[in-house]
Steps between C-alpha positions, in 0.01 A plus 500: 500500500255214559173532686535450876241220504722278287470326168279580201281208612448671836415829330233320299361327809500832685304672221262206458430492874409870498282476189330182620411658835390834354277296270390760245650624173767770513690697238877456458590833666294419810648150526847650476410759766365244748800273453738793550327610823715246684847568358544121469490497120708712264320646196703308241446172684127573513483589128687183404285282729180661371582416137595147601175455695303604191701260280453214748125561528515588870328832436296617205405830345133588477332809366242681709345831391785550252766452768762223504479316832668188634367210706644182646412189301401166653858383442638814668264460796613138539867606500431779747323268741742208466831685515447822698662324797836555328477862615481582870132544591544828695660649186198397292247620759677834540515545123131416464406748773699774325349411164145512633566833674652639179195390299259641758690829520523521120126441462421762765766745376693494831852641500731485803800722562751565777789745532765608750615851593752634749324656797622722781777378732619239248179298522326347200146581386339200331176560311247258358208556266237298322274634229201336338378640167727804563335573839720477810354233729797475739784733592730471799832655599715385790833630632749235611855518632680274249493462123519120533178503702332727243606270215370196687167681543496580127573139410219382726259752344584384148482136613155524666327833429151354533580374853637837604198679355257263676703527820484881498124492450459247781724697737335834432156342545619382843445132430846378609552578865735209572790693345483749783450257792792445739 
């Protein structure tokens, strides 16, 4: 099955756009992880595009502190800037946001998790947690009447955990009163 964003050329442009905007060296595993955060690129398509980008001189391998890292070359940056319009901009912006969050969370050691359980009277208990360096920094459980609603809440949590975390802090500090105004 091909990657949802399209051709091998689009996969390369997608990866180059992310690397160009992150703008610091990353190892192969991290690049793969940030690309896969979006579900737009299949692993085999990524692996094939990555090798091709190295061969074409769009990215290059450097060694830093004994670790193999990869950066965008001048040629790769030019391609990223000239041709990124071939991919819908909201797709690129969303992917970049997810990549930056992944890198921030990885650096800080943040792990997010959510799970569903059957509650009393056929309701669904949906739980959310966030740990940083193995310390729980956020935990919330809600009971809702439908599994579809619980799954939508889960999807939203995985999509934007930092917004939900910030929102909870803001709400509990009493800084958002407009939500309760009639």
